[in-house]
N, C-alpha and C positions, 0 to 999 in steps of 0.2 A: 255438637259444637266442635269446631275444628281445632287444630293445634297451633293457632296463631301466636300464643304467648311464647312457646318454645322457639318458634321460628324468629319472632321479632327480637327477643332478648339475646339468644345465643348467636344469631346471625350478625347483630349489630355490635354486641359487646358493650360493656359499661361505658367506656369513654365515647364510643361512637354514638350511643343513645343520648348522652347528655350534651355532647358538644356540637353535633352536626345541626345546622340550621335547616329550616323547611326548604324544600327544593324549588318551589314554584311561587309565583306571585299570588297574593290573595285576590279573591273576587272583588269586583267594584263595590265600594261601600255605598250605603243609602245616602249618607250625608258626608260632610267633611270628616276626614280621618281624626279620631280622637287622639289625645296625647298618649304617650307610651305608658304601659303598665308600670307604675313606680310604687314600690312598697317599702316600708321601713323594716329593718331587722328588728325582730321582736324577741329573739332568743336564739339559743344554740344548744347543741348537745350531740351525743353519739347514739345512733340507733342500735338498740339491743334486742328488739323483737319487732316482728311484723304480724300483728294479729289477723289482718285481712288485707284485701287488695288496695285499700286506700287509707290505712291507718298504720302508724308506727309508735313504738314505745321508746322513750329516751332513757339514758342511763340514770337520770335523776327521778324516774318514775312518771314523768309527764306523758300523757297520751295525746297524740297529734293526729287529726283527721285532715287529709290533703284536701284543700279547697279547690272548687272549680271543676271536678271531674266525676264521672260515673264509670265504673269499671265492671267487667264481667267476673263471674266467680273465679275463673282461673288466674286472675291478676295477682293473687297473693304471691305466687312463686316468682313472678316477674318483679314485683316490688321488693321482695326479699333479696333477690339477686342484685338489684340496683342499690339498695340502701343498708342492708344489714351490716353492722360494724362500721358504717361510714359516719364521719363527723358532718353535721348538717347545720344549716341556718334556717330559722323560721321567719317568714316575712308576712306582714299584714299591713293593711291600711289603718286599721283600728283594732283593738282587742276584740276577739270573737271566740265563741265556743258553741258546741252543739248541746242538745238537751241531755247528753250523757256526761257533760263536763269536759269533753275532749277539746283541745285547742284546734280551732279552724285556721289553717295557715297554708301558704305556699311553702314548699320545702325545697331547698337548694343544697347542693354539696358545698361544704365550707371552703373547699379548695377546688373550684371547678376548672376545667380545661379552658384554654383561650377560645373565645367566641361561643362559650356555652350558652345553652338556652336559659331564660330567666328562672325557670323552676323545673322540677321533675314533671309537674302537670303539663307544662308547655311541651316538653320532650315526648311524653307519652301520647298526648293528643296528636302531635305532629307526625307521629309514626303509626297512627291508627291503633294504638294499644289502649285507648280510653276515649270516651266521648265527653263533650262539654256538658257539665251538670248544671244545676240550678243553685241559687242561693248566694251568688256572688254579689257584692255590693260595690262594684267598681266597673263602670262602663268601659274604661280603657283596657282593663284586664280581660273582660268578657270579649271585647272586639278582637284582641290578640288570639285568644283561644279559639274563637269561632273561625277566624281566618285560617289557622293551622288545621282545624278540622275539615274545612272545605277542601283544602289541598289534599289531605290524606284520603278523603272520600273520593275525590276525583281520580286519584291514583289507585283506589281500591287497596289501600294499605291495611294490614292487620285485620281487625275485626270488620272493616268495611268490605272485605272480600268474603265474609261469612254470611250465609243466608239468614241466620238467627239475628243478625244486627243490621239488616237492610232497613232503609227508610220505609215505613209502613204507609199504606194508602188510607187517607182519612175517610174514605167511603166504605172501607172494609170493616163494617161494624162487628161482624162475628170474629174476624181475626184480631181486632183490637181488644175485644172482651176476653179473648183467649190470653191476652197479656195483662190482665187485671192485676194490679199490685206491682207491676214491673215498670222500669224506666223505659221509655220508647221515644224515638224521633219519628214524627208523623208529618206527611205532606199532603196538601190538597187545596182546593179552591173554596174560599168562603162563599157559601150559597146564600146566607142571610144573617142579619144581625138584629138583635132585639135587646131591650133593657127592661128589667123587672126587679123590683125590690132591692135596688142598689147593686145589681149585678148585671154585667154585659154578657150576653150569650152569643158566641160566634158559632154558627152551625155550618158544617161542611157537607151537608147533604139535604135534599128536600125533605126526607123523612129523618128528622133529627135523632130519633131513637135508633136508627140503623147506620149512623155515621158519627164521626167525632164531633163533640161539642167542646169548645174551649170557653171557660168562664173567667171573667176579669172583674174583681170587685172594684167598685168605684174609687175606693181609697188607693188602689194601685194604678188607676188610669193615668194619673199625672206622670208617674215615673216611666211608664211604658210609652206614653206620648212623647216625653222628653228624649227618648231614644230614636225618634223619627217614625213611630208607629202609632199614629192616632187611631184608637180602636174604632171610632165611628166612620173611618175612611177606609177600612180594610175589606169591605164587601167586594166580591168578584176578583179579589187578588189571590194569587197562589202563595200560601205561606208554608213555612216549616215550623213545627211546634214540638217542643220537647218537655217531658215531665212524666209523672207517674200516672198510669191509666187507672181510673176509677170507674165503677159501674153505678151510674145514676140514671136509671131508665134509659140506658144506652152508654156508650163509652164517653168518658169525659176526662179532660185535663184541666186543672186549675192553674192559670198563669198568674204568678205573683211577682215575677221579675222580668225585666226587659229582655234578658238573654234567652228567654224561653221562646220568643217569637222572632222569626226572620222572614224576610221576603225570599222566596225561592230564587235560585240562580236565574231562571228564565225571566223573572220579573226584574231582577237587577240588570240583566242584559238589555232590557228595554228602557232602562233609565228611570224606572218607577221610583 
């Protein structure tokens, strides 16, 4: 793995990382642009510890998990340089926590520079220091983060210039299985669709055991369709899918949230 964290944080500096907006226009959306990501202030505090690359501990003992991002192992040093000792605000649409009891929230500096990004997650993704994760429950915030990620990827910023974080080929079954248990962004053309036992299976290869399969439970179909991606209409389209790789007689990603599935840029360019 390369030294992208040191280059990104030291080269930009704290104020530059938080205040500079993304440099280019986002890719054309599938449908009408969603409203801006608007979140309510849910608390504040001072960061006294950074346990890992997307978690902070506040001075009153609360543990906070940054929402909306996935980070590489080296990200702890970057987040520590950004937030340790800083007064911050926590923003949420509604109260949320993870299975370990950590607050899930967007984190912003309490006294940001003028024209600052909405959150540390927005800034990190916009500079290629993180990828959009899963689990967001806000289409507007998801759209903003994905837009920033597209720009960073096109410019090969940060981790997007590292081979370990390149978009993976959905037909590379062996390579995908080598990433079992890890978060990945995978791209390919949907070869076939089928439904069985309340689950939709999107197969990205003729031999489904040798290529990615994405599963969508019927109970999640409505929310994914509401984002402009009706599962039964995705056959023969090129998609970008993100999530944790599982081994289920072949590589598999379970899609539970709309932000996990995107039309690839070439499909967007055709106006699909």
